[in-house]
C-alpha positions, 0 to 999 in steps of 0.5 A: 429413346429416339424420337419417332421418324415415321408417321401418317399425315392426313391432307384435310383439303383431299379427305372427304368421308362421304366419298370413301363410303357414301352411305355410311360416312366411314373413312376407309383409312380410319377403318383400316387402321389396325393400331386404332390411332386413326379415328373418326372422332367427331362422327361419321361423315367428319374428317379423321384425325391421326394420333401421330404420336402413337402412329406406327407408320405401318401404311395400312391407312395409306393404302386404305385411302381411295382419295389418296389423302394420307401420306407417311411423313418422314422426319429427317 
């Protein structure tokens, strides 16, 4: 089995859930993650986390993030 070569990474300096959804504090990228590996575990208005070992590298979170705080990381 080959190791995973592509996964999402969060730029914690750029991530501000309140700016994604000022009323509910929901992270747009976490909401868009169809594989449910991008989650706001500590609650609303808190930065999400990515379970990178389960990330499929599908780009759903990257496309959903209005702050461009999520990037796809390629391991060579």
